[in-house]
N, C-alpha and C positions, 0 to 999 in steps of 0.2 A: 545294568550290566549283569550278565550271567556268570555263574561260578567258573565255567571253563575259561572264559576270557580273563577272569581274575587270576586263576591258576597259571595261565600262560604268562601274564605280566609278572607274577611273582617268580616264576622260573627264570625268565629272562633277566630280571633284576638280580636274582641270586647268582647267575652265571656272568654277571657283568662286574665292572670295577666301580660302579656307582655306589655312593654312600647314602644317598637319599633319592626318593622319587615321590612325586605327588601328582595324582590325576584327579581332576574335578569335573564332574558333569552336572547337569541340572539338579538332580536329586541324589547324587552319589559322590562320595569322596574316598579315595584310597591313598594312603601315605605309607611308604616303605622306607625304613631307615636301617642302615648298616647290618642287614641280614638277620638281626635279632629282634627287631621290634616292628610290628605291623599294626596299623590303626585303620579300621574300616568304619566309616560313618555313612549314614543316609538310608535310603530305602531302595529296594529293588522290587518293582511291581507292587503287590499289596503287602509286602513283608514289613513288619514293624521296624522302625529305625533302631539300629543297634550299634554299639561300639565294642570292638574287641581289641584288647592290647595283649600281646603275647608275652608270657613271662620269659625272662632270660634264665636259662638253666645255670645252676651253680656249678662251680669248677669240679666239685666232688662227683657230681653226676657225669660230667664230661669225662673225667679221668676213669671212672668205673666203666663207662661204655667203651672207652679207648682200649682198656685192657681185655675186653671181651672179644678177642679176635676170632675165637672159635664160633662157627655158626653164621647165620644170616640174620641181620636185623630187619624186621618188617617195619617200614616207616610210614608215617601218616602221609596220605596223598593230598591232604588239604588242612586248612585251619578249621577248628571246630571243637565240639565237646565229644569226648570219647565215651562210649557206652560198652561195657563188657558183656552185657546180656541183652536179649531182645526186648525185655520189659522188666520193670522193677520187681524184685522178688524171684525172678527166674534164674536158672542155673547159667553161669557165664558160658560164653561160646568156647573158651579155652581156659585151662589152668596149667600151672607148671607141671610138667610130666606127661601131659596129654600128647598123643600122636596127632599130627595134622598132615593133610595132603594139600598139594597145590590147588588153589581155587576155593578152599574151605574158608568160610567166614570166621574171622578171628575177633571181630568187633564191629561197632558201628560208629561213624562220626557224623554228628549233626552239625550241619553248616547251613545257615540261612534258612532254617526250618525244613531242610531236606535231610533225610536219613540216607547215608552213604555206607554201604557195606565195605569193610576192608577185608581183603582175602589174602590167604597165605600165598607167598610167591614161590615157596619150595616145600618139598616133603620133609618131615623130620619130627623132632620132639621139642615141645616148648620148654626151653631152659630157663627163661626169665621173662617176667612181665614188668616193663618199665613204668607203666602208667596205671593210675587207679580209675575206677569207675567214676564217670561224670567230671573227669579232669579236662581242662582246656589244653588242647594240643596244637602245635604249630606244624606248618608244612615241613616235611622232611624229618620230623622228630621220631626217633625210634620208639616203637610201641611194644614189640616183643622180640625175643631172640629165639630162633629155631636152630637146633643142631642136628 
């Protein structure tokens, strides 16, 4: 199953009233539970079997983000590992205080051995970075705030 199909399934589940969902194919399994936990097991093509369980954000993080009404949060378009720079030891794509333009790369998310660039959705200044380099992120999780 390709990543686009997985993302569509996740989006439909997120917008439904379901509390759990399980899809099993010959060499692939996807389990979604209550919008906060995603378990992916199996192989896709020649990719090594993997298991990813998403962390549940603590209430303090949720409250902090809820009070940040000013600006636009750029959210993760998929589940994976966030990278702040192109390679280890290189300068991060963005830092707090940097000016960004729509379409500018703000980070990379590795999902299923594929590197996916995350782009700024608006012009502005980076006010806050919510995630750290090499942190596991979930679909829809805020990554940075641009004002």
